[in-house]
Backbone as CSV, one residue per row, in Angstrom:
resi,resn,N_x,N_y,N_z,CA_x,CA_y,CA_z,C_x,C_y,C_z
1,MET,100.552,87.866,137.889,100.113,88.080,139.515,101.444,87.393,140.414
2,SER,101.317,88.037,141.552,102.408,87.804,142.445,101.998,86.417,143.293
3,LEU,103.141,85.822,143.858,103.048,84.490,144.718,101.855,84.705,145.664
4,THR,101.906,86.024,146.501,100.828,86.331,147.648,99.619,86.453,147.099
5,THR,99.313,86.983,145.927,98.021,87.261,145.354,97.496,85.684,144.971
6,THR,98.632,85.151,144.355,98.220,83.591,143.742,97.634,82.710,144.955
7,LEU,98.295,82.990,146.034,97.949,82.084,147.373,96.416,82.413,147.703
8,LEU,96.319,83.824,147.607,95.190,84.210,148.015,94.028,83.949,147.195
9,ALA,94.189,83.997,145.888,93.281,83.824,145.020,92.948,82.222,145.022
10,LEU,93.693,81.294,145.522,93.537,79.915,145.455,92.569,79.652,146.993
11,ALA,93.004,80.530,148.064,92.268,80.221,149.278,90.933,80.895,149.080
12,ALA,90.669,81.825,148.195,89.418,82.192,148.144,88.569,81.031,147.182
13,THR,89.289,80.708,146.147,88.531,79.584,145.453,87.918,78.633,146.645
14,THR,89.014,77.751,147.475,88.449,77.007,148.125,87.598,77.258,149.285
15,VAL,87.842,78.618,149.737,87.054,78.608,151.253,85.793,79.273,150.952
16,VAL,85.547,80.129,149.870,84.292,80.911,149.501,83.415,80.027,149.017
17,GLY,83.607,79.220,148.072,82.733,78.050,147.432,81.268,78.484,147.311
18,VAL,80.494,77.236,147.555,79.077,77.561,147.088,78.221,78.699,148.074
19,GLY,78.769,78.734,149.426,77.901,79.707,150.071,77.721,81.183,149.633
20,ILE,78.779,81.794,149.212,78.923,82.824,148.520,78.159,83.012,147.453
21,ALA,78.414,82.017,146.390,77.691,82.046,145.100,76.152,81.965,145.329
22,ALA,75.839,81.224,146.394,74.208,81.282,146.668,73.948,82.422,147.163
23,ALA,74.558,83.309,147.881,74.221,84.471,148.488,73.980,85.527,147.494
24,GLN,74.897,85.646,146.650,74.770,86.648,145.477,74.029,86.009,144.212
25,THR,72.915,86.079,144.092,72.084,85.258,142.962,72.345,86.298,141.885
26,ARG,72.072,87.694,142.085,72.136,88.628,140.918,73.323,88.599,140.152
27,PHE,74.319,88.638,140.949,75.766,88.674,140.354,76.580,87.690,140.994
28,PRO,76.620,86.394,140.490,77.210,85.176,140.982,78.854,85.772,141.226
29,VAL,79.176,85.098,142.086,80.876,85.487,142.464,81.669,84.833,141.237
30,ILE,82.428,85.727,140.644,83.531,85.507,139.716,84.646,84.827,140.381
31,GLN,85.088,83.541,140.254,86.006,82.889,141.154,87.511,83.345,140.216
32,PRO,88.592,83.569,140.838,89.895,83.940,140.436,90.338,83.398,139.088
33,GLY,89.863,82.185,139.096,90.251,81.159,137.875,89.472,81.373,136.786
34,ASP,88.298,82.149,136.885,87.336,82.321,135.690,87.461,83.844,135.319
35,MET,88.377,84.559,135.866,88.507,86.094,135.799,89.248,86.183,134.281
36,ASN,88.983,87.219,133.377,89.631,87.722,132.323,90.716,88.561,132.959
37,ALA,91.698,88.960,132.025,92.759,89.752,132.204,92.578,90.921,132.894
38,GLU,91.313,91.699,132.640,91.020,92.970,133.270,90.594,92.799,134.629
39,GLN,89.675,91.723,134.799,89.215,91.355,136.114,90.341,90.894,137.078
40,LYS,91.167,90.035,136.464,92.330,89.877,137.531,93.017,91.084,137.953
41,LYS,93.339,92.106,137.034,93.903,93.176,137.314,93.191,93.825,138.401
42,LEU,91.927,93.934,138.314,91.128,94.656,139.642,91.314,93.837,140.710
43,PHE,91.050,92.569,140.520,91.187,91.575,141.825,92.455,92.042,142.421
44,ASP,93.649,91.874,141.657,95.008,92.029,142.298,95.244,93.375,142.802
45,THR,94.577,94.395,142.326,94.875,95.567,142.811,93.984,95.686,144.247
46,LEU,92.875,95.406,144.373,92.197,94.980,145.708,92.753,94.421,146.623
47,VAL,93.020,93.296,146.342,93.500,92.446,147.530,95.188,92.789,147.949
48,ALA,95.782,93.455,147.217,97.137,94.354,147.636,96.940,95.567,148.128
49,GLY,96.071,96.121,147.915,95.724,97.786,148.230,95.616,97.634,149.631
50,PRO,95.462,99.281,150.106,95.414,99.592,151.613,94.005,98.934,152.128
51,ARG,92.831,98.734,151.409,91.821,98.015,152.178,92.174,96.827,152.836
52,ALA,92.967,96.061,152.437,93.233,94.727,152.815,93.678,94.841,154.191
53,GLN,94.247,95.806,154.525,94.478,96.194,156.000,93.500,95.935,157.203
54,ASN,92.083,96.185,156.603,91.006,95.619,157.164,90.429,94.272,157.209
55,TYR,91.172,93.673,156.398,90.575,92.335,156.037,91.315,91.096,156.810
56,GLY,92.448,91.594,157.346,93.447,90.442,157.896,93.751,89.364,156.905
57,GLY,93.638,88.240,157.187,94.107,86.911,156.054,93.022,86.681,155.109
58,GLU,91.755,87.190,155.060,90.820,87.007,154.154,90.467,88.277,153.123
59,ALA,91.556,88.766,152.843,91.463,90.030,151.662,90.747,89.305,150.493
60,ALA,91.055,88.260,149.996,90.719,87.651,148.906,89.145,87.349,148.778
61,LYS,88.849,86.530,149.951,87.350,86.234,150.365,86.410,87.409,150.548
62,ARG,87.136,88.615,151.238,86.318,89.576,151.360,86.034,90.327,150.110
63,VAL,86.912,90.692,149.056,86.958,91.274,147.950,85.579,90.457,147.110
64,LEU,85.821,89.100,147.169,84.855,88.352,146.241,83.097,88.293,147.003
65,SER,83.392,88.350,148.424,82.027,88.250,148.993,81.267,89.081,149.558
66,GLY,82.152,90.272,149.748,81.461,91.590,150.265,81.688,92.793,149.642
67,GLY,80.847,93.448,149.884,81.156,94.974,149.291,80.622,94.995,147.787
68,PRO,81.080,96.223,147.137,80.614,96.191,145.572,81.481,95.376,144.571
69,PHE,82.373,95.113,144.915,83.727,94.829,144.031,83.414,93.448,143.057
70,ASN,82.590,92.426,143.624,82.334,91.338,142.822,81.234,91.873,141.671
71,ALA,80.349,92.735,141.776,79.291,93.398,140.977,80.357,94.211,139.945
72,TRP,81.434,94.861,140.433,82.053,95.915,139.574,82.995,95.180,138.616
73,MET,83.237,93.858,139.021,84.177,92.959,138.225,83.582,92.670,136.614
74,ARG,82.119,93.151,136.476,81.553,93.162,135.360,81.868,94.123,134.504
75,SER,82.418,95.238,135.141,82.805,96.380,134.191,84.062,96.690,134.737
76,PRO,85.284,95.967,134.492,86.456,96.053,135.254,87.140,97.321,135.243
77,GLU,87.064,98.009,134.079,87.784,99.451,133.778,86.860,100.487,134.854
78,PHE,85.646,100.338,134.630,84.998,101.158,135.526,85.407,100.931,136.980
79,GLY,85.357,99.653,137.395,85.803,99.059,138.583,87.249,99.506,139.221
80,MET,88.014,99.552,138.087,89.416,100.244,138.681,89.586,101.636,138.836
81,ARG,88.703,102.191,138.071,88.590,103.903,138.221,87.740,104.190,139.654
82,ILE,86.823,103.680,139.591,85.821,103.929,140.922,86.537,103.603,142.422
83,GLN,87.159,102.398,142.153,88.235,101.938,143.363,89.222,102.954,143.680
84,ALA,89.629,103.399,142.884,90.979,104.356,142.948,90.406,105.614,143.840
85,VAL,89.074,106.067,143.238,88.175,107.137,143.895,87.912,106.855,145.643
86,GLY,87.500,105.607,145.721,87.351,105.143,146.872,88.784,105.004,147.790
87,GLU,89.694,104.745,147.288,90.911,104.412,148.072,91.359,105.840,148.365
88,HIS,91.228,106.758,147.417,91.503,108.111,148.101,90.736,108.673,149.293
89,ILE,89.276,108.568,149.161,88.597,109.273,149.978,88.788,108.300,151.201
90,ARG,89.057,107.141,151.288,89.194,106.418,152.578,90.492,106.450,153.496
91,PHE,91.529,106.922,152.225,92.846,106.859,153.206,93.652,108.084,152.975
92,LYS,93.185,109.057,152.231,93.857,110.356,151.999,93.209,111.468,152.231
93,SER,92.034,111.280,152.718,90.964,112.537,152.866,91.478,113.406,153.681
94,ALA,91.201,114.772,153.655,91.370,115.781,154.664,90.625,115.736,155.971
95,ILE,89.473,114.733,155.640,88.506,114.712,156.747,89.092,113.485,157.740
96,PRO,89.296,113.987,159.197,89.751,112.848,160.134,88.653,111.433,159.742
97,LYS,89.405,110.624,160.265,89.027,109.220,159.964,87.598,108.963,160.444
98,HIS,87.219,109.385,161.896,86.283,108.786,162.620,85.216,109.891,162.075
99,LEU,85.012,110.852,161.440,84.357,111.819,160.813,83.973,111.521,159.446
100,ASN,85.339,110.899,158.773,84.678,110.340,157.569,83.970,109.194,157.364
101,GLU,84.259,108.436,158.520,83.041,107.121,158.784,81.886,107.564,159.278
102,LEU,81.687,108.541,159.941,80.445,109.283,160.192,79.664,109.679,158.660
103,ALA,80.420,110.222,157.922,79.886,110.485,156.959,79.327,109.267,155.872
104,ILE,79.991,108.267,156.021,79.894,106.993,155.178,78.681,106.367,155.826
105,LEU,78.361,106.468,157.195,77.350,105.787,158.056,75.986,106.791,157.746
106,ILE,76.093,108.003,157.529,74.996,108.861,157.243,74.590,108.181,155.765
107,THR,75.472,108.160,154.928,75.145,107.590,153.539,74.439,106.247,153.405
108,ALA,74.941,105.257,154.340,74.588,103.949,154.412,72.968,104.179,155.032
109,ARG,72.555,105.169,155.946,71.576,105.371,156.578,70.422,105.826,155.394
110,GLU,70.806,106.818,154.661,70.159,107.491,153.890,69.392,106.853,152.606
111,TRP,70.466,105.529,152.355,70.060,104.585,151.297,69.702,103.187,151.688
112,THR,69.641,103.073,153.219,69.279,101.896,153.853,70.064,100.729,153.223
113,SER,71.318,100.922,153.129,72.373,99.936,152.419,72.805,98.995,153.793
114,GLN,72.250,98.082,153.811,72.738,97.022,154.883,74.215,96.658,155.169
115,TYR,74.567,96.356,153.953,76.094,95.917,153.999,76.923,96.949,154.425
116,GLU,76.559,98.057,153.750,77.708,99.272,153.989,77.541,99.559,155.413
117,TRP,76.499,99.687,156.102,76.204,99.858,157.458,77.099,99.084,158.299
118,TYR,76.981,97.520,157.949,77.476,96.483,158.708,79.102,96.668,158.661
119,ALA,79.513,96.883,157.425,81.153,96.997,157.301,81.577,98.383,157.777
120,HIS,80.791,99.347,157.744,81.549,100.799,158.237,81.185,100.837,159.693
121,HIS,80.072,100.678,160.242,79.824,100.634,161.752,81.161,100.165,162.430
122,ALA,81.751,99.003,162.204,82.612,98.435,162.772,83.986,99.414,162.702
123,LEU,84.136,99.804,161.368,85.288,100.846,161.218,85.317,101.893,161.783
124,ALA,83.780,102.629,161.865,83.664,103.768,162.674,84.001,103.688,164.076
125,MET,83.427,102.593,164.701,83.683,102.449,166.139,85.286,101.951,166.477
126,LYS,86.066,101.445,165.582,87.380,101.287,165.706,87.981,102.855,165.423
127,ALA,87.488,103.653,164.533,88.194,104.934,164.441,88.070,105.856,165.538
128,GLY,86.909,105.660,166.372,86.762,106.286,167.732,85.298,107.063,167.752
129,LEU,84.462,106.631,166.709,83.295,107.710,166.773,82.464,107.006,167.749
130,ASP,81.713,108.014,168.528,80.829,107.821,169.649,79.609,106.851,169.324
131,PRO,79.610,105.616,170.017,78.718,104.732,169.526,77.155,105.282,169.600
132,LYS,77.013,106.319,170.475,75.542,107.059,170.614,75.354,107.777,169.267
133,ILE,76.207,108.228,168.657,76.142,108.997,167.473,75.614,107.946,166.488
134,ALA,76.388,106.981,166.375,76.044,105.726,165.232,74.594,105.357,165.386
135,GLU,74.340,105.209,166.770,72.960,104.459,167.133,71.829,105.707,166.529
136,ALA,72.080,106.971,166.921,70.938,107.913,166.596,70.810,107.819,164.895
137,VAL,71.934,107.871,164.300,71.904,108.024,162.790,71.201,106.808,162.272
138,ALA,71.359,105.630,162.841,70.692,104.387,162.461,69.209,104.410,162.753
139,ALA,68.884,105.392,163.914,67.586,105.528,163.936,66.720,106.809,163.111
140,GLY,67.829,107.286,162.547,67.124,108.423,161.545,67.023,109.871,162.349
141,LYS,67.704,109.783,163.413,67.677,110.867,164.360,68.932,111.806,164.286
142,ARG,68.771,113.087,164.739,70.199,113.981,164.918,70.682,113.585,166.390
143,PRO,71.916,113.149,166.223,72.448,112.708,167.595,72.620,113.876,168.270
144,GLU,72.552,113.737,169.579,72.661,114.688,170.671,73.999,114.792,171.204
145,ALA,74.171,116.137,171.576,75.688,116.496,172.275,76.779,116.109,171.303
146,MET,76.585,116.431,170.189,77.690,116.249,169.139,78.883,117.445,169.541
147,LYS,80.104,117.053,169.227,81.122,117.984,169.307,80.959,118.846,167.799
148,GLU,81.791,120.008,167.866,81.759,120.893,166.963,81.943,120.259,165.452
149,ASP,82.998,119.686,165.422,83.350,119.075,164.283,82.335,117.845,163.611
150,GLU,81.880,117.056,164.721,80.678,116.113,164.345,79.694,116.730,163.818
151,ALA,79.061,117.797,164.300,77.870,118.441,163.997,78.084,119.051,162.546
152,ALA,79.177,119.631,162.445,79.528,120.111,161.112,79.243,119.241,159.922
153,ILE,79.856,118.135,160.194,79.783,117.056,159.137,78.354,116.478,159.106
154,TYR,77.667,116.093,160.261,76.444,115.600,160.214,75.656,116.506,159.306
155,ASP,75.473,117.742,159.849,74.460,118.853,159.022,74.846,118.735,157.455
156,PHE,76.143,119.121,157.164,76.404,119.048,155.800,75.889,118.037,155.021
157,CYS,76.297,116.576,155.622,75.748,115.439,154.798,74.467,115.307,154.659
158,ILE,73.429,115.521,155.841,72.513,115.545,155.753,71.647,116.529,154.676
159,GLN,72.169,117.804,154.741,71.635,118.702,153.659,71.867,118.106,152.315
160,LEU,73.197,117.689,152.128,73.698,117.300,150.860,72.674,116.106,150.275
161,HIS,72.387,115.198,151.111,71.761,113.797,150.691,70.143,114.323,150.570
162,ARG,69.749,115.030,151.356,68.136,115.439,151.476,67.783,116.780,150.635
163,ASN,68.564,117.646,150.506,68.220,118.711,149.922,68.790,119.033,148.648
164,ARG,69.749,118.186,148.238,70.672,118.122,147.129,71.634,119.408,147.057
165,LYS,71.840,120.032,148.101,72.762,121.256,148.106,72.932,121.475,149.798
166,VAL,73.819,122.295,149.943,74.074,122.634,151.427,73.908,124.338,151.492
167,ASP,73.597,124.708,152.706,73.482,126.384,152.952,74.892,126.839,153.387
168,ASP,74.757,128.322,153.217,76.166,128.733,153.472,76.442,128.548,155.024
169,ALA,75.825,128.314,155.778,76.410,128.061,157.095,76.864,126.854,157.437
170,ALA,76.361,125.650,156.581,76.687,124.272,156.559,78.170,124.276,156.040
171,PHE,78.219,124.945,154.641,79.309,125.156,153.958,80.608,125.715,154.593
172,ASN,80.306,126.883,155.296,81.307,127.633,155.967,81.985,127.085,157.142
173,ARG,80.886,126.202,157.901,81.551,125.482,159.182,82.666,124.347,158.537
174,VAL,82.177,123.466,157.494,83.120,122.652,157.152,84.282,123.269,156.535
175,LYS,84.173,124.131,155.915,85.286,125.003,155.327,86.397,125.480,156.410
176,ALA,85.646,126.052,157.352,86.457,126.480,158.460,87.194,125.443,159.243
177,LEU,86.686,124.434,159.462,87.452,123.440,160.030,88.251,122.423,159.266
178,PHE,87.931,122.291,157.921,88.849,121.446,157.206,89.374,121.934,156.066
179,GLY,89.123,123.188,155.526,89.589,123.828,154.572,88.624,123.423,153.322
180,GLU,89.089,124.136,152.084,88.445,123.561,150.891,88.771,122.273,150.651
181,GLN,89.796,121.758,150.563,89.902,120.278,150.647,88.992,119.472,151.248
182,GLY,88.912,119.735,152.303,87.829,118.881,153.295,86.619,119.185,152.810
183,VAL,86.231,120.209,152.267,84.840,120.338,151.688,84.529,119.353,150.595
184,VAL,85.827,119.804,149.661,85.592,118.711,148.373,85.670,117.011,148.683
185,ASP,86.645,116.751,149.786,86.851,115.330,150.025,85.683,114.975,150.787
186,LEU,84.656,115.623,151.493,83.470,115.532,152.132,82.493,115.087,150.997
187,VAL,82.244,115.917,150.033,81.451,115.741,148.925,81.923,114.510,148.304
188,GLY,83.243,114.120,148.157,83.460,113.061,147.454,83.336,111.694,148.104
189,VAL,83.423,111.800,149.499,82.842,110.441,150.104,81.525,110.164,150.374
190,SER,80.841,111.322,150.292,79.486,111.135,149.980,78.928,110.523,148.983
191,GLY,79.513,111.158,147.829,78.948,110.626,146.347,79.710,109.293,145.924
192,TYR,80.729,109.017,146.701,81.534,107.898,146.566,80.552,106.674,147.114
193,TYR,80.091,106.913,148.228,79.329,105.819,149.021,77.744,105.797,148.624
194,VAL,77.523,106.918,147.989,76.176,106.696,147.345,76.368,105.374,146.136
195,ALA,77.246,105.568,145.242,77.475,104.683,144.343,77.563,103.256,144.911
196,VAL,78.237,103.169,145.856,78.549,102.001,146.563,77.015,101.565,147.147
197,SER,76.401,102.366,147.836,74.937,101.858,148.245,74.068,101.318,147.229
198,MET,74.144,102.195,146.109,73.376,101.634,144.878,73.940,100.241,144.389
199,THR,75.171,99.971,144.361,75.592,98.705,143.941,75.270,97.675,144.822
200,LEU,75.583,97.870,146.101,75.211,96.781,147.102,73.605,96.574,147.182
201,ASN,72.930,97.538,146.957,71.295,97.497,146.725,70.852,96.801,145.660
202,VAL,71.277,96.989,144.586,71.107,96.536,143.194,71.607,94.880,143.233
203,ALA,72.774,94.876,143.721,73.193,93.615,143.726,72.734,92.634,144.876
204,GLN,72.013,93.222,145.941,71.244,92.690,147.211,72.444,91.540,147.815
205,VAL,73.607,92.413,147.943,74.644,91.768,149.067,74.227,91.765,150.366
206,PRO,74.330,90.538,150.915,73.701,90.390,152.152,74.815,90.513,153.365
207,VAL,74.276,90.832,154.417,75.165,91.136,155.698,75.618,89.345,156.025
208,PRO,76.783,89.145,156.232,77.043,87.752,156.560,76.347,87.088,157.526
209,ASP,75.927,87.765,158.732,75.503,86.893,159.702,73.846,86.920,159.495
210,GLY,73.303,87.219,158.137,72.010,87.578,157.951,71.193,88.650,158.695
211,SER,71.778,89.426,159.437,70.894,90.450,160.133,70.605,91.663,159.355
212,VAL,69.539,92.533,159.779,69.431,93.552,159.045,69.350,94.884,160.071
213,PRO,70.764,95.246,159.950,70.927,96.299,161.030,70.225,97.678,160.963
214,LEU,69.785,98.000,159.874,69.270,99.325,159.850,67.469,98.813,159.402
215,LYS,66.818,99.332,160.533,65.213,98.977,160.543,64.602,100.184,159.450
216,PRO,63.479,99.969,158.776,62.798,100.932,158.262,62.320,102.108,159.089
217,LEU,62.533,103.308,158.378,62.152,104.774,159.015,60.967,105.086,158.816
218,ASP,60.205,105.692,159.886,58.406,106.174,159.542,58.617,107.327,158.428
């Protein structure tokens, strides 16, 4: 373990403390000092990887307290493999970042995954997604006045989640805009965040401020 990672781990141990452990009762937080070798490898990979750029000086704390990673520590080889998929579709996708975040928000809404929405709404706004689009998605409505690329992403993802397939028109629009890799990357981001949503919902990971950003849909 590098000196930086060691310091982050020590900070997480002292700062996270009882509050996080109490918040995640289904999967109590595994502190760095209690991790086995495989868990430490996963932890080190996460706090040193590109996700850390969104965590500021709280990479270790965020890995332990938020997202699916604490739960995935229970199966660290699975965690290593699936986080690598997530890293690719987050940071190397053929889909532009604000549209990738739109796809993630659609997934969060379809699964009513509160923490996923909380985390990625902020990232979507930072990436330049129109707040009115996010507001409509949260309400379960098709956003109005979308640009061509936004509408292509929205229609593809909604069909994929709700119909378990997409029609030729939705497929061809995404392909024309982003190529075949874009189609596959869009399927990938949707599928990965279904797995994340499932994990968050099963683990009952709370929103840090206790809010419930996604209301039940009629």
